[in-house]
C-alpha angles and dihedrals in degrees: 000000000000099000115200120186132182127205115200109208127037096211125115096294098037093052091047092050091048091052092046097051094040089088092059104034127069094218129016117192111202111198119207123183091213116069091210090065091050092050092048094051092046092051104036105016088233134109094206096182091068109012111019093168098044118095109209121228117267093239091061105102115197114218138179100200138047101241091104091060092075091076099039125114095199132023120197113206105213103166126115116272091242091061102037101111100063097058092040091057091053095041092054088072093058113030116101122228095253096050116117116226121209119197119206100165116113112208148087120236117242131245093005091057090214122151120231091256091053090052091049089052089056090065100034137039093240140056120244131243109254118228114196139146147112092309135148113194093223092058092048090051091053092049093243120162109287140162127197139174124233120194133193140143089230114076092197091057091049093051095052095043090049090050094053094045102043120099134153088273102032115067125189128204119197123230132181094199100097096168095047095045093048096044093047087062090056102041093048088066090061091048088051092052090048092051091045091052090054091049091047088053087053092237118173122266095253092057095045094052092044088057091047091051092047090051092048093052093045089052088065091055091049095047091050092048090052092053101265131117123267091219090062088070088064092058131087092273089053118032094018094050094043092054095042096047094041100049108028121097087216091066115102093205092049087052091047090053092049091053092050090046086058089046093248113140118207120219101214095191093053095043097040090225117134119209108191091192092061090053091049102048096081091048094049091046089052091049090050090053091045094051095038091240115156107215114174092189093053089047091049093054093041092052092054103035100037106019094038092226111166111262095238092054093045092048092051088055090049095046092052087062098045095097091057 
């Protein structure tokens, strides 16, 4: 089988995914919005903006248009959740009916409250496979040991996506809970911000891990209310991703929380840094209100990020509810 795969987005994750699957696919088309990135990869085999020391595989073909998509068996969507609609609209003109879509974005659109898979379904007559897990793009790019979940309601799609992703270092576990897998990837960002806020406030270890535990348990309530399975939160895409994103210094949302805990506000437009958790907090708060779920961790993050309540005051409000 001549397996052709496209990766939409040549950022950190997209480039890492392209390098990962290059060992299993015959051709990997890596789409970059900026022509300069395409020219650089074609000439030097490097994407210096993200991985200056990583030589990309020879079967990774950089492209600046979507014509190649017509012949692809799988398309990985590796663009931020906040910018997903524009490429989907263009892609809908090119993707064939049998092509499998894989969504990697972790976010919920506000104010529509639609998940990324629901947005994908708006433009195509199929739902995507969800890729989620305790993954840092840089570790995937370097072929370090990694495990991820993929979820879909179509077993055939799961089998082919697993085949193209799996290597000796990268392991894939299948999951049928699309809603739970996808929403775990969103809610973990809020838990990461909460933990980061506590660290930025220089709170003691006992308090920080109590907050992390509270957030993990409340994630189960949220996932169930949204139509997912509580057990999914115990899987790699749940527990693993919550712990990784909350405690690692490599996590953007952990960093965002630390800054807010120190009362430093980040201007994303000026810095060019995208924090998916910040974009998701209003949506998750709205979903909590809609489903009548009382989440002290969501309220804590919302109070600080959106309402600009001082961290010490917001934490006192949170701590008063910890025994409940």
